[in-house]
C-alpha positions, 0 to 999 in steps of 0.5 A: 474545526475540532477532528473527531475520533474517526480520523485516527486510523489503524495505520494513518490519519485520514478524513473528508476535507474540509468536514474531518481533517482541514488546516486547523486539524494539520496544524494541530497534528503538526505540534502534537506529532512532534510532542510524541516523537521528540523530533527536531528535523522533519521531512514533509511531502504531499500527493496530488490532492486539490487540498494538500498544498494548504494542509502541507503548509499548515502542517508545516506551520504546526511542526516549525511552531512546536520547535521542528525544522521542516523540510517541505519536498512539496509534491512527492510519492509515498515511497520517496518520502519513506526513503529519503527520509533516511538516504538525506538524514532527516529525522522523521517524515509525514506525507500528506495523503489519503492514498487511493481514497477519492479525492474528497479525502485527505490524510497524513502518514507518519514515520518515527525516527527507526522509520516505523509508521505511527500506527494502532501498535505504535503511537496512535493512541497517544497521538490522538490524546495530544491532539485532542489535549491541545496542551502544547508548551511554548517551544522555540520556532524551528525553520521552514525549507524547501527541496526537491529530491524527486530526481535524486529519488528516481536516479537511486531507483534506477541504480537498483534496477538499471534496465535497458529494454525496448519492449512498448509498456504502458503506464498510467499515473492516474494523475497522482504523484508518480507522474514526475518520477514516471517521466525521469525514468522514460527519460534517464533510461530511454524507455519506450514507455507509453504515458497516461494521466501523468500530470498531477490533478487532485480532481483524478478527472480520468478515473478513480485513484484506487487501482484495484477499481476496475473503472480504473482498468479500461483506460489502460487496457485500451492502451495495451491493444491499441499500442500492442504493448507487453503489458502495463501498470496502474498507480494510486494517487500517492504510489505506494500501491501498483497493480498490473496488466498483460498483453491482453489487458487483463488484470494480473492478480497481485500475488502473481506479481509478488511470485515474479519478483520473489523469483527474481529477488531470490535468484539475486540473493538466495535464502532471504526471509519473504514477507507475505500477509496470511490472507495471500494465496498458497502459491506465494509461500510455496514459490518463497520456498521453492526459490530457496527463500524463507517464507514469513507469514504476518498480520494483514496491514502494510505498517504491521507487515513492515515492522515484522520484516525488520524484525526478521531482516526480511529482503522484501514483503507483499500483500494481496492490496499490492503493497510491495516493500523493499528493505534495499529501499529503507522499507519503502513500497517502491512501485516504480521499482516493481515496475522496472524489475517487472519491465526488465524481466519481460524484455529477458523472457521468451514468454509474454507476460500472461505465459509468465503468470499462468503458472501461478493460477494453481488455487480458486480464491474467494473474496467478500466483505459483510457488514454485520451488526456484531462481528464478534457473535458472527465470529463465534458463529461460524467457529461452531459451523467449522468445529472440525477445522484446524484453526489459526489465530494470528489475525482473525481467525484461519480455519485450515482443511485439507483442501482449502482455507478460509480466513475471517477477520475484522476489518482494521480500517472498515466496520466490515467483516472480511471473508477470503478464502482458497481452495485447490478446486473451485468447489472446494471453496465455493462449499465452505464459502456458502457455509460461512455465508449462511451463518453471517446472513442468519446472524444478521449480516449482509454482503457490502456491494460496491 
């Protein structure tokens, strides 16, 4: 088959299997990646999707036929692939996954020699051109070997947080790639974890692989209440994101988890820089500064935030979408480390989870996506409406008012206009949001409903 331009996204390669991405596409992407990067040593891993194994085989064949030596570690999480590339001294890495997307999707995250991901800032257009040209010169074949790094990765994470806890805590692996890692943590640390959906199953039979989908919250809520647990967490399919729930089974906003982690990390390493995306709650930079850190505001997008972290020697970075990136884990979204840090905090604290996060509920936030015929014209119309606001153009437009702020930006991954805002009071942000929505509807836009 021939892949369309649609598979080359802002941060990764992604599409529906087999209509948009299949074994032939994977093979050609392998050859194109070697030409793009000049690599001769590639680490590859895959998530639990039903087609990930066959895509991995085709990818390995393409990489090796273009002259690269391949180490295939099989089922793995994205954080494991990112970190083990460095710790095992591999040159580059590719993770086969569609992350939180539903079962029919698959894709690849591609990492270069310096650890940065191929993205819209760096390499994606060149990769796309090489793929479509398919002018692959003959090369001496490289080798394909297999390995298993799961235990070593888990042990290295535990070395960063040697947790001792007897608190009951529910972990939902979502039938994704993280199950083997969680089982190792339970065994090696002797943790009384209550486990759900640990068996890797790319059909995702129990709930969506997206931990921010409310349908994924029901099993963990029931289990937390049934087991009188201190809280719990749900992973996505490749474990680069994790979301948390308190002792009542209530969802905790990712920004509040970021604040807890910031306080813990800066307690041990004061004065360090912490990165956050510009649609995060204002409570995030306030918490960073109150804890003695330096707040670094970045554009939206995991890979772009990670690039800014490297350039500014940041200790930690986090997004509203629940990506939490650790410099000490080679800039990986080490979600299992986040879990161990939170569980350690709950073990030491005299307060329950819900009370620990209550301190951060200072602002009221709104978020909505709109399908619009012409995003640029809509943005210009909103600018006219908010002509009295102070503006920031780091990513989209941020309109700053004395009692609230609103960010209007085009999505990097979907044909949408995203509007997010926050206010000191519900009334403050609601009035601004309604004003923006009136303009969007007048311009032919409509609310995106899931």
